[in-house]
N, C-alpha and C positions, 0 to 999 in steps of 0.2 A: 554789685551787690555785692554787701561784708555778706559771708558767711553768719547763717543766725543757730548750729546746731549746736549743742556744747558739746567737748572733750575734757580730757583729764588732768589736761592741765596744761601750762612751761610752763616745766624746771629748769629754774637758773639756778646757773652754779655761784658756784666765790671766787674771791682773787687770784687762784693760784690753779697755775694746769692742774691740779691733784685731787685738789679743796674740793668736800664731796657736794653733792648737787641741793639748794636747796627749792619747797616750791614757792610757782611765785600767781600770775592771775592767769583765775581758766583760762579754759580754750585753747588757741594760735594766736594772739597775741591784738593784734589789730589786723592784721593781714590781710590780705583774702586771700580768695581760694578758686587752683584754677584746672582744667579736667576733671577727672571725673578719680575719687576714694578707691584706695586696697588695689590698680590694674600693675605693682610690681610686690612681687617678691623676693623680700634677705633675711635675711640673718642678718643683725646685729651686733653691734658690742658686749653692749647690752641688752639684756633682751626687752620688752613694751617699748622701749623708749632712744632717740634719733636726736646723738653728740654729739654732738660742734663746737668744737673749738677756738675761738673767738681770740679780734684783737681790739682790747681797747684802747684811744675811743677812736670812732670809724661814723663818722659824724654823719647820715644820708645811709648810710649800707646797716649801721646797726643803732636805736638813739636810743639813745639813755647813757647815764656816764659808769654809771655801775650794771652790772648783768642781772640783778633783780628787777634792773628798773626800763627794758629793756623791752618796748614792743613793737614794732615797731623797723622797720629798712632794707634793703633793693638781699644785701645779705641775708638780712632775718629772714623777710618771709622769702626768697625762692632758698632756703630750707625748711624755713615751713613746708611748703608744697611738695618740697620733694616726700620730708613726712607723710607726709595729705597720700601722694601717690603710693606710696611703702603701705597703706592702711593702720598708719601706727598715728595715738595719736597722742603725744608725747615730746615735745621736744624740748629735748639739753644745751647750757648752754655753760661752758669754761674760757674760763678768761685765759690767756696766755704769750708770755711770750715771744714774738714774733720770729729770736734770735732756736728758740727749744720747736714754735714749729717746723717752721725748714730744714731742722737739723733733725728730722723723728725722732723726738724726744719725746712726747708724747703716748702718753696708750693710754686705752679702754675709748675709742672713737672712734665713728661713725666718717664725715667729715671734717676738713678744717675749713673760711675760710677766710678771708681776713687780705682779701684784690694781695694774692698770691702769685709774684711773675715766674712762666717754667724754663729753668734754666736746668742746662747737661748734670752740673754737681748735681745738683739737688737730686736730682733727676737716679740718684747712685743712694740716694738714704730715705726717696718715699718716691708716692707715686702719683701722675696728678689726675686732677678730674679728667672731660672733655675740657675744652676750655668756655669758657660767659662772660668774654668782654678780652675786647683792645686794654692796654694801661700805654700809657703818661706821663711824665715826672711834669708836679704842681709847681709853682716857688711861690710863696708867698711873704711877705713885708708888707712892715710896720705900714697903717696909710698918709704918715706923711711923706714919705720916705721916695728916692728920686733918683732909686736901684732900677736900672738898665741891662741890657743886654747885650754892652759894652759892659763895664760897673759889678756886673755881677761876680766874672769872674778874679774878683783880686777881693772879696768881695770875706767876710766871716758866712760862712756856710751852714747849718744842720740841717740832717741828714737820720732815719733811722736802722740804729743794730739793725743786724739781720737782711737787709736788704738789699741787690743790687741793686741798690740809685748809693751808695757808700765805695762801692769799690771802679761804680762808674764814675763819680766827684774824680776818685783823686785817679784816675786815667786819660778825663775829660776836662777839668777843672782844677789841673795840678797847681794852680797860684794859689784859688782859697785858703780860709784858712777853712781845715774842717774842724766841727766839733761833732760828735754821735752821741742819740740820747736814744733810752734803751729804752725809748714811747712817746706817743706821735705828743701827747701831750705834755709832755716834761719836755718840748722840740715847742711847740706852739707855745710855751709859758715861756719859755729862752727867751723866741723872738719882740714877745711881748715888755719883758724884761728888759734889751734893748742889746743882748748875752750876744746875739749871732742880727747878723745882718736879713738874708735871708736865711728862707726854710722849702727844703725840696723834700716828698711824697704823689704817693697816687695824687694826679688829678680830683680825682673823686673827694676825697677826703683835703684837700686842699682849698675845693670850693666853697665844703661842707663845712670845712675849722672857720675859712673866709665867712662867707653866711652868719655862724657864730655869734662873731669875733662885735656884735655893737654898731661898727663901721670904726672900728679900731683897728680891720690888718684891711689890706684888698693884695689882691692873683694879677700878678707883672707876666708871666711865661710859664710858657710850658717846654719839652720835651718828647719827640716820639720816645719810646724807647722802645717801640720795637719786639715788644714783648707781648706774647699773651697773659689774662691773668682764669689762674685752676685755681680748684679745689684741693687739699691737697686727701688722703687718704694714708692708713700705716704702710709700713710697705709691705706686699703680697697682699693686700686687701682682697677676701670673698667678694665684695662688695662693689667694683671698681665698677664689670661690668650692668649692676643693675643701675644704680647710682649712674653712668655716664650717662643709661638707654633715656632715666628720664628728664636732663640736663641737657640731653639733645631734641627730645622730644619736647618738652615750655621752650626750648629756641627756636622750632621747628613754628607747636602751633601759636607764637607772640605771648608771650607765661610771663618769656624774662623783658622781652621791652616793654611790655607792664609795670612790670616790676619796676620798671626801672622809671618810667614817665610817672609813675602809681609813684615814688620815695625819695626818687633822688634829685627831680626836681623842683620837687618845692623844699627841700635839705641843703640846695642854693641854693637858695631864696633870688631868684628872676636873672642870677650867674649861667653861664653855662659853657661848656668846651669848645662848641666853636667860637665861641666870642674872649677866651685868649691866642694872644697873638702865638705861636710854633716858631722858636730861636732856630739856634743853627748854632750848635755845641762842636 
């Protein structure tokens, strides 16, 4: 049942990592709330609000083309439920480049949620949360493409700057003509325009973008990433133990699974990870 309480509001930021947030719709968007309010306590980066760094576009995770338009999504509603359990009724989203997130360049935030893979080099500059998913690399092409597991190895491949997929592609698919894009929006635009043959990013994002393409794109395969997906805290964050406990509790009590079912499945438009062929690298 959708929450009926009235809250102070969800504050959403402009499109830079350090831009001043602007107030948007009342409440916690359209998110369903699970568990009990205010069961945990911590001091947040900005008193009275829970500040989340994101990277758009992220269909299914943060539904909306701009931070101001987001009212639903798996990671968004995960953040809302964390804030709810902290007794905080104001969530602030700040959009940032993926590069800046994994490099630890953002300030004054509580957690970053952007389908981030846990790696040892990143641990040197940021702290990771308890994992909340296990990632895979999804591949999308135009709907009329005949690209397959063999031909991808010499194709024009696009991926996103700052992700582990850049180095992975260089090491595993060395004969591809690799293009690296600042964000997923630019990457999928290049695919639609024919500037690349195939794009690769987190499978969840690929499923959402393909579903949202009006039949112009299709999912052709996935590579297992072998990596956990987790949130990022500023290095040395005092909030980590408390928020980690909340995430672990939400995994144990079924909240994370419920959010996945509620927000990812509709965004995928009937597509599922299990229905995507697993390719060997």
